[in-house]
N, C-alpha and C positions, 0 to 999 in steps of 0.2 A: 665628409662624416661617414664615422666604419660602419659598415650593417652590422656589428655587434654591438652598437648603441640603441640600435630601434629593437633587436630582438626580446627585451622581457618586455616588451610592450604589445608587443602583438597577438598573445594570448587574451589579452585585455581587450584588447579592438575586437577581433572574432568574437570576444562576450556578447561584446554591448551589440556587434551587429546581428547576431542568431539571435540573440535574448530582445532585441526591437529596446531597448533603454538603459538608460544607466543602474538606474535601481535593480532592474531584477539581472543584469551581469553583476553587481556588486553581491544578490544574495546569493549569485552561484559561485563566483568565488572568492566568497567571505570576506569581500571586502568592505571599506565605505566610499558610497554614494561620492563623495569628493575624490576618494581616492581613482574612481573609476573616469571622472571627469577631468583630474589633473595630467592621469596617464593619457589622455584622448587627446588633450590641446599640447601635451608634451610633443607626441607622435606626429601631430600635425602642422607643429612647431618645425622639426625635424625634417620632414618631408617634403615642407615649402608648399603643403596644399592641405583645403578642408575636405575632410571625410566623412563628415554627419551635416545633414540639415537637422536645423537645431530648433524648437518651438514649446511653448510651455506644455505644449501636448505629446507631441510626436519627436520619435529620432528616427531622421531616414538616412539609407547612404547617397552620398553624390555621386555622379559619376564617376570623377577618380576613386570614390570610395569603394564602390561597386567593385571595377575592374581590381582595386587593389584587395580588395576582402576574399576575390575568387582564390589569386595566388595564394595568400595568406593561410587560406582555410585546408588548402592542398598539401602546402607545405607544413604544415602544422597537422595534417591527418598522415602525412608519412611519417613524422617525427614520431606520433604516436603508435603507429606500424611498427615503427623500427624497437621502440618501447615494449610493444604487447609481445614481440617475436620472441624480447631477449625474456619475459617474465613469462610466457608459455613453457620455456626451456627449462627454468628453474622452478615453476608451479608457485613463487611467491608473492601473495599481496602484500600492495603498499601502496602508501597516499591515503589520501581521505575519502569514507566512501560515504554518503548521504542517501539515507533512506527512508522514505514518507512509508508509513503503516497505522491503519487504525487503534484507536487506542486501546482497546479492551483485547482485541485478537493480538493487534503487534505486543502486547505487554508480555501476557502468557504465553503466547506460542513463535512467533516470530520472532524477539529478540532474544530468549534463551540462544537459539542459534546463532545468529547472528553474532553477538557475543561468546560461543564457544570459537568462532572461527577468530574473532580478532586475540584470542587467549595463544590461539596454534598460530600468527601470524603476527609480531613481535612491532612487525612495522606498518600495520595497517591501523591508520584513525579510523573509528566509527561513530559515525553522529546519524542519531535515528529520531524522527520529527513523529512523534504520535499525534495523529489528527485526524479525523472522520472525513475532513472535506478533501474534494479532488482536488489534487495539486497540480497544478503544471512541472514536467520535469525539466523543461527549458527554462523557464522564466522564474523558477525558486529554487533551481540549483540544484535538483536531486540527480542521484546518479539509478536510484530503483525506487519502484512503489508497489506496494500490495497493496492491491482492488478485490474486494470481494464484491459478487456477483456478476452478470454477465458482462462477455468482455466484447468492447464497441472497437470497433477501426478507429483506431486514434492516427493520423497523421504523420509520419514521422516514429511513429514507438513500435517498438517490436513488443510481443508478449507470449506467455506461456502459463497456460491450469499447472497449478501445483498444488492441491488439493480439492478437495470435497467437503463441505459443512455439513453434514447432519442433523437435519431440526426434529427434536422429538417433546411431545407432551408430558412436562413433569410436574410432579405436588410433593408435598412434603408427609411424611404417612398419617401425621397429624389429624391432617386436612381430610384426608381420604377416609380415614377411621369416622370423623363426622360428618364425611357431607357422600359418604359412599364410592365406587370406583366407576366411570365413565367407562360402557364394553362398547360402544356405537359411536361415530360421528354425530349423529342428532341428539346423542345424551349431553354433550357439552353445554348447551340451552340451559339446561338445570343446574349449572355449575358456574361458579366466580372463578376472574382470571383476572390478573397482573398480564397489560396489554403493552406493547413495545407503540410507543406512536410517537409522534414530531406534529408539532402545532398546525390544525387541521386536517392529518391525516393520522389513521389509528391502523395500523399492519395487521392484514386476515392472518389468519392461518392455514396453510398451503397443503393436501394430502394425495400424493399423485393416485389418478384412478387409470383402469383399466383406459389403451386406447390411446393414453400422452394426458389427457383433461386433467384438471386440476381441482379439487374439491376444496371451497373456501368455508371458513368457520370464523364466527368473533362470540366466543362466549361473554355473557354480560359482566362489565367491569365498573369498577370505580377510580379504578388504579392504573394511571397511564401515566410511563415513563419512556424517556429517548437514551436509555443509556440499560444496557444489558444487565451490568452489574448490579444494580436496584434493584431490576424485576429478581433475579436469582433471590438475592437475600429477602425481599420482601417473600418470595417461594417458600423458603427454607422456614421464614416464620408462618407458615401457615396462612398467609392470607391469599388465595387460590391456586388452579392451574397454570401453568406459563408453556409458551413453547420456546424453548430454546436450544443455542447451537451442542453439543453431544460437551465440547472440547472444552465448553463453559461447565460444564457441570459432572465432568467424569469422576472425580475426585468424589464427591457427594453423594453421585451413584453407587459408586464403589463401596464407600461407608456405610450406606442406610438413611443418608440425612433426606435424599430425593429417592424418590420411586418414577419409572415410565408408565403411562398406561395406554393404553389403544395398540400395544405394540403389534397388533397382524396387520396393522396398516403399514405402508410403504412408508419411508422417511421422505419430505421435500429435502432437495439437496441443493445448497447453492456453492459456485469456484469460486475460488481463491485465485486469483491469476499474480502474476508478477509480470511489468511493465518496465521498460528501459530504453533508452536514446537509441534508437537505429540506427546499426551504422557498421562499416567493414572490418573497424581493429577495436571491438569491446576491449577496455581494460581489466585485465586480467582480476581487480578485487572485484570488478562486479560479475564477470563469468562465475570465480570460486561461490562469490553470495548467492547468484542462481544454482550452482551445483548443491551448497547446504540446503539451503530451502526448499529445492525440489525433492532431495533427498529425505529430510526429517518435515516436513507439513503433514506427507502424508499419512503416517500413524499417530502425528497429533491431534489430525482432526476428524481419524474415523470411528465409527460404531465402537461402543465400550464392548467388549468380548462380550456379554449378556445377552447384546442385543443383535451379536452377527446370527447370521441364518446359519443352521447345522448342518 
């Protein structure tokens, strides 16, 4: 049997072994689960060995499968290293780039950057998944993920902070004309608010204090939503104060549809990170996406000029 007969099946075998299941490998490679199963069965037939122990609940490598996997992974890494070397010489992104992004932040801040990248690289295929859930890059088959909040230590992943999201208390001018402008933090208790909340938990508003402490506030509210876009819309309609990221309301602030209050207080800041699979040979398409987002997102999420310290 020529070695070339099994070469196309090796990436499928490695993906199944790394993902720990045919379904996860199928999502990673954009194939059907049955196609993964048939490929593995064909490979086992050609090699004359069983590569996996299969049950209804798990998929694990046999002893032969583990030894074969280690050699295959090293070989494929060498091939990828050679491709990356060629890519780095021409700085051209090619192939399929799968990116997971939060829904609203992704649509407003991330997607425009990646679309421009795709326009500049005709051989790049862009696949963006908009979801607020934390995806598993390996099992779900993503090259890159954008996540907001503290960066945790995720085994097998590399990360980079690329932006800061400044939070401000906003309101429609007509709401402030009717209810007054809060001047100090304690005055928020006399106002109505539109709050961000998920079942069983409503998010407190946070305000940095001297020494690194955080003051918490939660004005009275009858409106709780788990979507920042809906909170922004309700605030524009004059239903109360809202604590929102500046990137979301930048245009509204510039047009005067919303105004900020308590501007003498420092902004609370959430970090935005990029996560990708830790590998010695990062594909050029991923590297260029990281560079593009790291260059563009700081400005997209920065404080509006009117709120920047003079």
